[in-house]
C-alpha positions, 0 to 999 in steps of 0.5 A: 499500500505505501508503494501505491500510496508513492505512486500517487505523487509521482509526476508521471500521475500528472497526466491523464492516461489510466489503465483502464480508459473504460472506467471513464464512460462506465458506472461502477455498479452494474446497471444498464447502458440506458439507465447509466445514459439517462443519469448523465443526460439528466444531470447535463439538463439539470446543469444547463437548466439551473445555470440559465436560470441563475444568468436570467435571474441575474439579468432581470432582478439584481443588475441594472442594465445589459452592461451590468448583467454580464457581471455574472460571469465574474463570480467564481460559482458562475464560472464554476457552473459553466465549467460543470455544463462542459464537464457535463456535456463531455462525460454524456458525449464519451458515455454515448459514444462508447459500446454497449459493453463498457456500460456493464459495471467494473464487475466485469473487469475485477472478475476477470482479474481474479479468474486470471490471477488464479490460472497465470498466478502473477504478481499481486498487490493490494493497493487502495490508490490506483481504484482497485486492489489486485494489480496484474503487473506486466500488462500495457495500459491502454490508450485513454481518449483526449475526450476521457483526459479532458473530462477528468482534467474538467472533473479534477476542477469541478468537484473541489471547486463546486463543494468550495462553491457551496461552502463559500455561499453558505457561509460568506454570500448568504442573506435573507435576501438571497434569490431561491434560485442562487440557493438551489443552485449552490446546494444541490451542485454539492449533491451532483458532485457527491453522488458522481463519485459515488456512481461513477467508475472515474479515477481519481488521483490524489496529485491531480488536486494541483488542479482545482489549485490552479483553476482557483488561483487563476480566478484569484489573480483575475479578482487582483487584475479587475481591481487593478483596472477599476473593475467593480461587481453589480452593485458599484463595490471594487471588490468582487468579495469582501475577503479578496480586498486588495486594497488591504493587500496583507489579509487578502494575501493570508486568505488566499494562501489558506484557501489554495494551500490548505482548504482546496487541497483539504477539499481534494482529500475529500473527494479522493476519500468518496472514491476509495470508499465507492471502489472498497464497497463495490469490491467488497460486494462483487468479489472476495478474492478482490479485496484486500480483506480477502482470507484465502486465494486460490490458483490452478497449479497444474493439468494433468491428462491420461487415457486409460481403457478407452476413457478420459481423465483430466486431474487439475491440481488447485491450491488452496492459500489461506491468509494464516499461511497454511495451504491444501491442494485439493483434486477434481476430477473428471472422467468420461468414454473417448471418443474411440469407446463411444464409437464402438458402442 
């Protein structure tokens, strides 16, 4: 497990190639392809609808003019809503283009891995950090399609950013005059993140936490530039958020450092924990030999064939190894008449 944890922080893990590309277009759990596509479609429709509703509400009830209405785009949660729509669109396209076989849950791959490990007896490593609990070493990873890589990048960004937007909204922005559409938007966005992490087979890597940090850092840089060019929010204030008041640089810089280096990494750890929980539950339910808590392992160690007096005899040696170190060998024999004996009859 320590080796797998170290792998999470290798520079090569910053990329978006993954050994199982189908994980980006299928659910973690067994379900029909049509059901999963419906799940993806409903979330896309929801995010488009709530984003449009939020913008229309802002233009109609908050902004005094069309020019002021465009200031809807300077808000961090609103930009995250747009990124979420793009991510859901890529996700649905990827799932829709995938063949029907990829919509079957990863139970199939787990079962195949377990079966092949019992036959060829490859090196095995119990891991928690790559979305599975058995690694078949020496296999070349398949290439991850560009669309899946883009989708993965977007989800790395929006998972943390949506949770941060929800926390920021309820802790700082919300007041008794907040419109209902904003309340709903800033509640359901985190519900989506959590539910999607528990349903989709998409992996999460710890080191990918740098991407929401970069995304938020770029937004903070934008607020500083916006302030420098005398920009204002819809109420005429010189700063988009009071906590990012660049007239008072010292407390603002402290807030930024804590947010980028503490809050967002912690949020990404929460996202990673949900992913790990999902994979662990799946492995525990579907395959005992695919779980790190498996009590025993079974391997085929030999097959012998011989013919005696027109009768075929096949002997299969099965080595059963318990976790306490004890082992036993079972023999299964299948006996039947040979072709020649059957013809003679």
